[in-house]
C-alpha positions in Angstrom: -4.9 66.7 36.9 -2.7 64.0 35.4 -4.2 60.5 35.5 -2.0 58.1 37.5 -3.1 55.1 35.5 -2.0 56.8 32.3 1.3 57.7 33.8 2.0 54.1 34.6 1.0 53.1 31.1 3.4 55.6 29.6 6.3 54.1 31.6 5.5 50.6 30.5 5.1 51.6 26.9 8.2 53.8 26.6 10.4 50.7 26.8 8.3 48.8 24.3 8.2 51.7 21.9 11.9 52.2 21.9 12.4 48.4 21.3 10.0 48.6 18.4 11.6 51.6 16.8 14.2 49.5 15.0 11.4 47.7 13.1 9.3 50.8 12.3 10.9 51.1 8.8 11.0 47.4 7.8 7.6 47.5 5.9 5.5 46.2 8.8 2.3 47.9 9.9 3.0 50.4 12.7 0.6 48.7 15.0 2.9 45.6 15.0 5.6 47.7 16.7 3.8 47.2 20.0 3.1 43.5 19.6 5.4 42.4 22.4 4.1 45.0 24.9 3.0 43.4 28.2 -0.8 43.1 28.6 -2.6 45.8 30.5 -2.4 45.2 34.2 -3.2 46.9 37.4 -6.6 48.3 38.5 -8.6 49.8 35.7 -11.2 52.5 36.3 -14.7 50.9 36.1 -16.6 52.4 33.2 -20.4 53.0 33.4 -22.9 51.3 31.2 -23.8 53.3 28.1 -27.4 54.5 27.9 -29.3 56.3 25.2 -29.3 60.0 26.0 -29.3 63.4 24.4 -26.4 63.7 22.0 -24.2 66.8 22.0 -25.3 69.2 19.3 -22.1 70.4 17.9 -18.3 69.5 17.9 -15.9 71.7 19.9 -14.0 74.4 18.2 -10.7 73.9 20.0 -8.1 71.2 20.3 -7.0 69.8 23.7 -3.7 71.3 24.8 -0.7 69.0 24.3 1.2 68.0 27.4 4.5 67.1 25.7 5.9 64.1 23.8 8.7 61.6 24.3 10.0 62.0 20.8 10.7 65.1 18.5 7.5 67.0 17.9 6.0 66.1 14.5 4.9 69.7 14.0 8.3 71.4 14.6 8.7 74.7 12.8 11.1 75.1 9.9 11.4 73.7 6.4 10.2 70.1 6.0 11.8 67.3 4.0 9.9 66.7 0.7 7.9 63.4 0.9 9.8 61.9 -2.0 13.0 62.4 -0.1 11.8 60.7 3.1 13.6 57.5 3.4 14.7 55.4 6.4 18.3 54.5 7.1 17.5 50.9 6.4 14.5 49.2 4.8 11.5 51.1 3.5 8.4 52.9 4.8 4.9 51.6 4.1 2.5 53.8 2.1 0.6 54.6 5.3 3.8 55.6 7.2 4.9 57.9 4.3 1.5 59.6 4.3 1.8 60.2 8.0 5.3 61.6 7.6 4.3 64.0 4.9 5.0 67.6 5.9 6.2 66.4 9.4 9.9 65.7 9.0 12.1 68.8 9.6 15.1 69.1 7.3 18.0 67.1 8.7 15.9 65.1 11.1 15.7 61.3 11.1 12.2 60.5 9.8 12.2 57.3 12.0 12.2 59.6 15.1 9.1 61.4 13.9 7.4 58.2 13.0 8.2 56.8 16.5 6.2 59.7 18.0 3.0 58.6 16.2 3.7 54.9 16.8 4.1 55.6 20.6 0.7 57.4 20.5 -1.0 54.4 18.9 0.7 52.0 21.4 -0.5 54.1 24.4 -4.1 54.1 23.0 -4.1 50.4 22.4 -2.8 49.7 25.9 -5.3 52.0 27.6 -8.4 51.0 25.7 -7.8 47.3 26.6 -7.7 48.3 30.3 -10.4 51.0 30.3 -11.9 52.7 27.3 -13.0 55.8 29.2 -9.5 56.4 30.4 -8.2 56.2 26.8 -10.8 58.7 25.6 -10.1 60.9 28.6 -6.4 61.0 27.9 -7.2 62.4 24.5 -9.6 65.0 25.9 -7.1 66.2 28.4 -4.2 66.2 25.9 -2.1 63.8 28.0 -1.8 61.8 24.7 -0.7 64.5 22.3 -1.0 64.3 18.6 -3.7 61.6 19.0 -5.9 63.0 16.2 -3.1 62.9 13.5 -1.5 59.6 14.7 -4.9 57.8 14.7 -5.8 59.2 11.2 -2.5 58.1 9.7 -1.3 55.1 11.7 -4.0 53.4 13.7 -7.4 54.2 12.2 -9.1 51.5 14.3 -9.0 54.0 17.2 -10.8 56.7 15.3 -14.0 56.2 17.4 -11.9 57.3 20.5 -10.8 60.5 18.8 -14.4 61.2 17.6 -15.8 60.8 21.1 -13.0 62.9 22.7 -13.9 65.8 20.4 -17.1 66.2 22.4 -15.6 65.8 25.9 -14.5 68.3 28.5 -11.3 68.2 30.5 -11.1 69.7 34.0 -11.4 73.4 34.0 -13.9 76.2 33.3 -15.9 76.1 30.0 -18.3 78.7 28.9 -20.2 80.3 26.0 -20.3 78.6 22.7 -17.9 75.9 23.9 -20.7 74.4 25.9 -22.7 71.6 24.3 -25.9 70.4 26.0 -26.2 66.7 26.7 -25.5 64.0 29.3 -21.9 63.3 30.3 -20.1 60.9 32.5 -16.8 61.4 34.4 -13.8 59.4 33.3 -11.3 58.3 35.9 -12.4 60.9 38.5 -10.4 61.4 41.7 -12.0 61.3 45.2 -12.0 65.1 45.1 -14.1 65.4 41.9 -16.5 68.3 41.9 -18.5 70.3 39.3 -20.8 73.3 39.0 -23.1 74.4 36.2 -24.3 78.0 36.0 -26.8 79.8 33.8 -27.3 83.4 32.9 -26.1 85.9 35.5 -24.1 83.2 37.3 -27.2 81.4 38.6 -26.3 77.9 39.8 -28.2 75.3 37.9 -26.5 72.2 39.3 -23.4 71.2 41.3 -22.1 68.2 43.0 -19.1 66.3 44.4 -18.0 62.7 44.5 -15.7 61.4 47.2 -15.8 57.8 46.0 -13.7 58.1 42.8 -16.5 56.4 40.9 -17.9 57.7 37.6 -20.9 60.1 37.8 -23.3 61.4 35.3 -24.4 65.0 34.8 -26.7 66.9 32.4 -25.6 70.1 30.8 -28.9 71.9 29.9 -29.5 74.3 27.0 -29.6 77.1 29.6 -26.1 76.5 30.8 -23.6 79.3 30.4 -20.6 78.0 32.4 -19.4 74.5 33.4 -16.6 74.1 35.9 -14.9 70.8 36.8 -12.2 70.0 39.3 -10.6 66.6 40.0 -12.9 64.8 37.6 -10.2 64.4 34.9 -12.5 64.4 31.9 -16.2 64.3 31.0 -17.3 62.2 28.1 -20.6 62.3 26.1 -23.0 59.6 27.3 -24.2 57.2 24.7 -21.0 57.4 22.7 -19.2 54.5 24.3 -19.1 51.1 22.7 
């Protein structure tokens, strides 16, 4: 389920990102592209206090599914422009920008358009984390902010902790088998129709619940869990990882 707060942030940031695109190749740090973005506004989702709890035991084996991007996909198929041939129409790229663009620019495509995709991702994360950190991490977990892992690694490393935490989270849906990681989790930006169920061997129900308040809840996925199903909760984040 798409997060309405994130949808509003995307609308606000699209105009800012497009205005900043012209300065993306002038040698400035990519984070500066969003400097004139309006401050986060509107109701943020209250995040619960972090407490010490059992940490998840292993990282997930799959990446969140991408939900689309507003600029050309950085991983488009086909031959790529050699890194030593990647140059902007005007100005120059910084070393960090060129590293991000390596093996990402299809032949014949403007590298500034590919760079814009990563910069927009960084802008969205910076906007969201100021308003509500859990919403920012949840957006990575659900794939509503695509290419977050690569954009953060190459352009806005200050958000690496968000990506690291998201790697242990669960989006709405059904999760089972080796994909389950025991630990304590909290819901991020749940709706008033948030519900969950945890089952063990043979489909035996171990825990279930629902929240009609839209407030964050905590659950524990035990070692004996075999299936975890979530609906309307947006995303579940590992407790003790926020900060």
